[in-house]
C-alpha positions in Angstrom: -11.5 3.0 -10.4 -11.0 0.6 -7.5 -7.4 0.3 -6.4 -5.4 -1.6 -3.8 -2.9 1.0 -2.6 0.4 0.0 -1.0 2.5 2.2 1.3 4.9 3.3 -1.5 2.1 5.1 -3.2 0.7 6.7 0.0 4.2 7.8 1.1 5.0 9.5 -2.2 1.8 11.4 -1.9 2.2 12.3 1.8 5.8 13.5 1.3 5.2 15.3 -2.0 7.9 13.2 -3.7 8.4 13.2 -7.5 6.7 10.6 -9.7 3.6 10.4 -7.6 0.9 8.1 -9.0 -0.7 10.1 -11.8 -4.0 8.1 -11.6 -4.5 8.9 -7.8 -7.3 11.3 -8.6 -9.1 8.6 -10.6 -9.3 6.2 -7.6 -13.0 6.1 -6.4 -12.4 3.3 -3.9 -9.0 2.8 -2.3 -8.3 -0.4 -0.4 -5.3 -1.5 1.5 -4.0 -3.8 4.3 -4.1 -2.4 7.8 -0.3 -2.9 7.5 -0.1 0.4 5.6 -0.5 2.4 8.8 2.4 0.6 10.5 4.6 0.8 7.4 3.9 4.5 6.8 4.3 5.7 10.4 7.5 3.7 10.8 8.9 5.3 7.7 8.0 8.7 9.1 9.7 7.9 12.4 12.9 6.8 10.6 12.8 10.1 8.7 12.3 12.0 11.9 15.7 10.7 13.1 17.6 10.6 9.8 16.5 13.9 8.5 16.2 15.7 11.9 12.7 17.0 11.0 11.1 19.5 13.3 8.2 18.6 15.5 5.9 20.8 13.4 7.0 19.0 10.2 6.5 15.6 11.8 3.0 16.6 13.0 2.1 17.9 9.5 3.3 14.8 7.7 1.8 12.5 10.3 -1.6 14.2 9.8 -1.3 13.9 6.1 -0.5 10.2 6.3 -3.4 9.5 8.7 -5.8 11.5 6.5 -4.8 9.4 3.5 -5.1 6.2 5.5 -8.6 7.2 6.7 -9.6 7.6 3.0 -8.9 3.9 2.4 -10.9 0.8 3.2 -8.6 -1.3 5.4 -8.3 -5.0 5.4 -7.4 -6.5 8.8 -4.4 -8.9 9.0 -5.9 -12.1 10.2 -5.0 -15.8 10.0 -6.6 -16.1 6.6 -4.4 -13.3 5.2 -1.3 -14.7 6.8 -2.0 -18.2 5.5 -2.5 -16.8 2.0 0.7 -14.8 2.2 2.7 -17.9 3.4 1.7 -19.8 0.2 4.1 -20.1 -2.7 4.1 -17.2 -5.0 5.0 -17.1 -8.8 7.7 -14.5 -8.2 10.1 -13.7 -5.4 8.4 -11.6 -2.8 9.2 -10.4 0.7 6.9 -10.9 3.7 5.3 -7.4 3.8 4.7 -7.4 0.1 3.2 -10.9 0.3 0.8 -9.7 3.0 -0.2 -6.8 0.7 -0.7 -9.1 -2.2 -2.6 -11.7 -0.2 -4.9 -8.9 1.2 -5.6 -7.7 -2.4 -6.3 -11.1 -3.7 -8.6 -12.1 -0.8 -10.5 -8.8 -1.1 -10.9 -9.4 -4.8 -12.3 -12.9 -4.2 -14.6 -11.6 -1.4 -15.9 -8.6 -3.3 -16.0 -10.1 -6.8 -14.3 -6.9 -8.1 -11.0 -6.4 -9.8 -8.9 -3.8 -8.1 -5.8 -2.4 -9.8 -2.6 -2.7 -7.8 -1.2 0.7 -7.2 2.4 0.4 -6.2 5.8 1.9 -6.9 7.4 -1.4 -5.7 8.7 -3.4 -8.6 8.6 -6.8 -6.9 5.0 -6.3 -5.7 3.9 -5.0 -9.1 5.4 -8.1 -10.8 3.8 -10.5 -8.4 0.4 -8.7 -8.7 0.7 -8.9 -12.5 1.6 -12.6 -12.3 -1.7 -13.1 -10.4 -3.7 -11.3 -13.1 -4.0 -7.8 -11.6 -3.6 -4.7 -13.6 -0.7 -2.7 -12.1 -0.2 1.1 -11.9 2.8 3.0 -10.7 5.8 0.7 -11.3 
């Protein structure tokens, strides 16, 4: 299975949270926006402060996040992606989710393949569904 993976899926895996994506092991080719690294590492940094995690715990979780990101094919955020994300959407969507959706749609068009959208974000899942993508995880 080819899946566009957003940070909500990656972070649940990295942190061992409940309700992880059951289909994760079925993903043969994972794709995401380069934005996933910034989102995931910023989340880890917020947790470092809020949860007072030890240096060892931060290092372990950071390594897990980076390993997961390295397993993905990353789509750079360029003017084309930003232009697509700025266009009207069929549902309400925030900026970062719009960048993820635009990246997935542009990748789909360029590759001629239909990725599933793997997300635990309801708004992103709804918008992806409105664009004809199959959605997992919401």
